[in-house]
RODO-2510 file (C-alpha; in nm, 4 decimals, decimal comma):
residues 137
     n   res          X          Y          Z
     1     x     3,4599    -2,6900    -1,3062
     2     x     3,1711    -2,9386    -1,3448
     3     x     2,8347    -2,8920    -1,1770
     4     x     2,9063    -3,1880    -0,9515
     5     x     3,2389    -3,0392    -0,8392
     6     x     3,0827    -2,6970    -0,7847
     7     x     2,7978    -2,8458    -0,5834
     8     x     3,0306    -3,0596    -0,3729
     9     x     3,2252    -2,7448    -0,2864
    10     x     2,9069    -2,5773    -0,1633
    11     x     2,8742    -2,3360    -0,4513
    12     x     2,4965    -2,3514    -0,4733
    13     x     2,4863    -1,9836    -0,5753
    14     x     2,6898    -2,0744    -0,8836
    15     x     2,3883    -2,2636    -1,0183
    16     x     2,1348    -1,9974    -0,9268
    17     x     2,3278    -1,7189    -1,1026
    18     x     2,3269    -1,8941    -1,4397
    19     x     1,9694    -1,9303    -1,5567
    20     x     1,7549    -1,9941    -1,8569
    21     x     1,7702    -2,1474    -2,1951
    22     x     1,5150    -2,2166    -2,4651
    23     x     1,1986    -2,3784    -2,3292
    24     x     1,3123    -2,3613    -1,9672
    25     x     1,0582    -2,1043    -1,8558
    26     x     1,3326    -1,8798    -1,7178
    27     x     1,5469    -1,6179    -1,8822
    28     x     1,9237    -1,6185    -1,8998
    29     x     2,1798    -1,8584    -2,0374
    30     x     2,2435    -2,2295    -2,0391
    31     x     2,5716    -2,4116    -2,0014
    32     x     2,7427    -2,7228    -2,1377
    33     x     2,7185    -3,0569    -1,9600
    34     x     3,0667    -3,1687    -1,8572
    35     x     3,1916    -3,5227    -1,8192
    36     x     2,9739    -3,7340    -2,0502
    37     x     3,0049    -3,7842    -2,4263
    38     x     2,7207    -3,7093    -2,6660
    39     x     2,5287    -4,0247    -2,7602
    40     x     2,5723    -4,1600    -3,1113
    41     x     2,2241    -4,3163    -3,0839
    42     x     2,0172    -4,0377    -2,9272
    43     x     1,9958    -3,6725    -3,0252
    44     x     1,7660    -3,3938    -2,9130
    45     x     1,5907    -3,4313    -3,2513
    46     x     1,5332    -3,8071    -3,2109
    47     x     1,4116    -3,8051    -2,8492
    48     x     1,0409    -3,7655    -2,9255
    49     x     1,0441    -4,0533    -3,1763
    50     x     1,2197    -4,2825    -2,9275
    51     x     0,9847    -4,1895    -2,6450
    52     x     0,6700    -4,2222    -2,8574
    53     x     0,7556    -4,5395    -3,0482
    54     x     0,9559    -4,7686    -2,8231
    55     x     0,8212    -4,9852    -2,5456
    56     x     0,9945    -4,9590    -2,2088
    57     x     1,0331    -5,1339    -1,8763
    58     x     1,0610    -4,9428    -1,5512
    59     x     1,3727    -5,0305    -1,3531
    60     x     1,6111    -4,8730    -1,1078
    61     x     1,9548    -4,8356    -1,2652
    62     x     2,2944    -4,7258    -1,1299
    63     x     2,3930    -4,3741    -1,2338
    64     x     2,7402    -4,5077    -1,3141
    65     x     2,5905    -4,7156    -1,5989
    66     x     2,4845    -4,4027    -1,7931
    67     x     2,7657    -4,3447    -2,0412
    68     x     2,6342    -4,0761    -2,2812
    69     x     2,3724    -3,8024    -2,3086
    70     x     2,1404    -3,6744    -2,5838
    71     x     2,1842    -3,3056    -2,5081
    72     x     2,4981    -3,1119    -2,4300
    73     x     2,3331    -2,8155    -2,2574
    74     x     2,1577    -2,7799    -1,9261
    75     x     1,9826    -2,4973    -1,7469
    76     x     2,1508    -2,4311    -1,4110
    77     x     1,8409    -2,2740    -1,2538
    78     x     1,6393    -2,5861    -1,3426
    79     x     1,9182    -2,8008    -1,2001
    80     x     1,9078    -2,5952    -0,8804
    81     x     1,5374    -2,6779    -0,8379
    82     x     1,6254    -3,0472    -0,8236
    83     x     1,8975    -2,9774    -0,5661
    84     x     1,6362    -2,7940    -0,3587
    85     x     1,3746    -3,0713    -0,4036
    86     x     1,5616    -3,4027    -0,4272
    87     x     1,2375    -3,6023    -0,4052
    88     x     1,1544    -3,4710    -0,7557
    89     x     1,4499    -3,6732    -0,8849
    90     x     1,3060    -4,0089    -0,7813
    91     x     0,9367    -3,9269    -0,8342
    92     x     0,9684    -3,9046    -1,2137
    93     x     1,1757    -4,1733    -1,3895
    94     x     1,4373    -4,0675    -1,6429
    95     x     1,4341    -4,2190    -1,9925
    96     x     1,7328    -4,4172    -2,1175
    97     x     1,8279    -4,6319    -2,4145
    98     x     2,0081    -4,9558    -2,3258
    99     x     2,2762    -4,9797    -2,5954
   100     x     2,4270    -5,3016    -2,4554
   101     x     2,3637    -5,5035    -2,1400
   102     x     2,3831    -5,2618    -1,8469
   103     x     2,5089    -4,9651    -2,0534
   104     x     2,2696    -4,6743    -2,1028
   105     x     2,2493    -4,3527    -2,3024
   106     x     2,0304    -4,0736    -2,1686
   107     x     1,7186    -3,9888    -2,3704
   108     x     1,5421    -3,7561    -2,1272
   109     x     1,5948    -3,6522    -1,7649
   110     x     1,9341    -3,4847    -1,7940
   111     x     1,8713    -3,2352    -1,5127
   112     x     1,7472    -3,5062    -1,2741
   113     x     2,0523    -3,7171    -1,3598
   114     x     2,2978    -3,4300    -1,3000
   115     x     2,1299    -3,3378    -0,9717
   116     x     2,1379    -3,7019    -0,8583
   117     x     2,5123    -3,7082    -0,9295
   118     x     2,5612    -3,3875    -0,7338
   119     x     2,3644    -3,5207    -0,4381
   120     x     2,5498    -3,8513    -0,4315
   121     x     2,2473    -4,0617    -0,5266
   122     x     2,3706    -4,3963    -0,6623
   123     x     2,0591    -4,5304    -0,8388
   124     x     1,7696    -4,3677    -1,0205
   125     x     1,4328    -4,4923    -1,1495
   126     x     1,4279    -4,5179    -1,5271
   127     x     1,2123    -4,6111    -1,8217
   128     x     1,4512    -4,8384    -2,0106
   129     x     1,4209    -4,8801    -2,3857
   130     x     1,6361    -5,1332    -2,5715
   131     x     1,8434    -5,0569    -2,8778
   132     x     1,7466    -5,2862    -3,1638
   133     x     2,0062    -5,5476    -3,2476
   134     x     2,1330    -5,5176    -3,6054
   135     x     2,2120    -5,8384    -3,7896
   136     x     2,4046    -5,8533    -4,1148
   137     x     2,3012    -6,0891    -4,3946
***
């Protein structure tokens, strides 16, 4: 069952029981993100370089336009915090890479994105970076 399905069925305790993960500040386990493929352009290892070295424009984008993620794991207790404080989702923009017009891959903000899905939010503020166009000679 995905987080979104569990949340829609009122299983908030499901998220609170699974906790933790490296760097999360809580102990316990993490779990795999369900429903989105892993990005071929963004990995956990490349996120810092993308965030530090690429210019961005702030925009509001539809959640449905995010087609892939950089990380496959999430921390359910961190996700639960966003369910409990939905204003945190829109106060801090997520970071995405626009791989083609209107198609985005997640760089950073996975937990905010998943919580927005679970809460039925349709659009989210984002810092949009553009994938460089490759031309062949």
